[in-house]
C-alpha angles and dihedrals in degrees: 000000000000133000094290097052090222134053091242124036112233101215128127115242090248093052091046092052095043091051093043095050089049089053091049090053089053092050091048090055091047094051094040089057089067094061103023089078095047097080092043101052092110091054090050090048092054097041098048099028094241117173112246093238090059098049094092090061089071086068098033094054090056095046096046092052091044095056091047092052098048098073090043091066090071090065097038099049095078099042092047100028120237093274093045092050092050094047092049092047098047093046089050089049090050093049091049090048089056088049091053091051090052095046116126100191147011097276096053094043093052090046093055091043089059091053090044093051093046094055093038090054090059093054098060102061090039089064095051090046088053091060090065097038102044099039133055119245095258093053104047100097096077096047090045088053092048092049090047092051092050091046097047099039094056097069090047095049096040098086096048093044090049094046092048094049094046095045097043102032121005141286089265088073091064083078105022089062088072096061103075099041091042096053092045090048090051093049095048093045092048089052099042110026099069104148121150128339127281116258102193091172088072090067086078088066095059107121101238093180090052089049091051092050092047090049091054091047099045096038089046091051093049092048093045090052091049098044096037098072092040093053100037091253092284139092136068096289093055093043093049092049092047091049091050090049094050092046092048092048093051091046092047094051092047093049094046092051095045105038119090092225105023125194088249128004106238090186088082086080089068085077103088099209090050093048092048091048092051091050089051089048088055091052091046090053091051093051097041098045092035092053092043088053097044100048099057090044090055093045092049103038101034104026097031096226124160126234097273093048090048092050093046090056093046092052088077088079092051093048092050090049093051092049093047097046097083091048091049091050091050092048093047090065094050109031133070107264091230093057092045094049090045092054091047095050093044090051092047089051090050090050092052096045091047088063090054091080093064121140129196088262096053113118139151097325093049092046096046104085097041087055092048091052092051092044093052090046100052099078091040086057097042105044102056093039093050090050092047092049100046114017096089096050129086137180118354091354090060093053089049094048092047091052094050093043093053093040091057090052092053092046089050088055092050091051092045092053091047092052091049092049091051092050093048093049098046109031104056094070093056093043091048091053092048091050092050090052092050092047093050088051088055096252108179095196091053092050092050091050093049092046102246127143109270101215093092095046114083103132094277117121110256098217123209117002121217120231094250092056091043091054090050095047100040098075091045091052091048091052093047091048091052090051090052089053089050088054091051090054092049089050093052094050092046093051090050090055092047092052091046090067086086089066091059088074088065098063119089120265123222117266 
């Protein structure tokens, strides 16, 4: 018996849609909570007296717990049923959100963020599993599109929602906002998503040793990717984390291949379309989270915008995504998945590379079309890869495949952010030195990029620079060098997407 308990779910279309939308709302809140805090970290620092060097742990704690929880859903879906797992997870997420809102210091906030991330991580793969459990094969495109819109809009809307709540109410509402929607989602899902019967005895079969190894591997990977850029990818802390990650990975693979009922069944990767779709999911995570991380940093550090202005600019991506979603759903029914995914990843690559021509003066207008390209591309990337990854699995194998597919997207996001951080920490110094050399040589293009008056730059060396001029020029050069590092990051992400087009050939075509 699989996760449904029956070969065919006995739900009315209305009940299936009501339960599914409730699950999507829960997923939206869980994903939103990753980004909603990002634009309000200064407010949390001031309110709870958190040292600046510890602020990033508010995000890291959530992400580490989330990636550990995602593979566990494959083993909990059958014992609890799909609906039972979702209800338990979303109620745990709501309770942890209340704990975050009531926190009085750094320790309690991070502790509740860990719990919040753990339960939130279970919600995400449950929703994508529900697409294939609640709906017949010929009616899955629309729910997959709806789930994709909820999943991809949340990172885009997070900064503006967080900024608005913090500026108009208080930081507590970053977490209190989850309570109402979460409780309603749990109630509706409990009433409507009644598929199969709980088998709590199966909880005894959960491979706790495999879970421990996976936790060491995934937490070690997340922490390595966080600490690596900050510490220049060297030093005992980074080496210890990398060693723990590698050891945990080896132990996890060994345990999953040897255990009769592994935490996740890695043999699913033997299916070529599934493996290709998971690799593409990894790339999509890197681009989506990398872009969502890069853009607000640029708008804040270079343009000096506040949270609401940053969020308003970033909503262009979400608006384009919403407008393109019906077209993508229509095309998914009629086009070869390989052509559709190829178009999506090519457009996303173009949207990333288009940002690589940014100058210190670039603002909303210059950022508009790259965001439109990425917003249009998202559903074209997600729909065919989700179908390729999950459509051939049923029962427990479906829950396993969904967990792996979603885990790869989150890990891609972690790697993408780490790559971006490394570029932003290492590249500005070199760019700054090169800009100074070009300015001293009288380079007109360099002066225009930095934002200096052009009348003194005609290709003739400037000679000695007085201290007053140096003090005026230095911050402009630093800002321009940072923008050039941002452009490097956009280029790297864009090239990764362009190269990933080869993977599109691996997903299964229609017919």
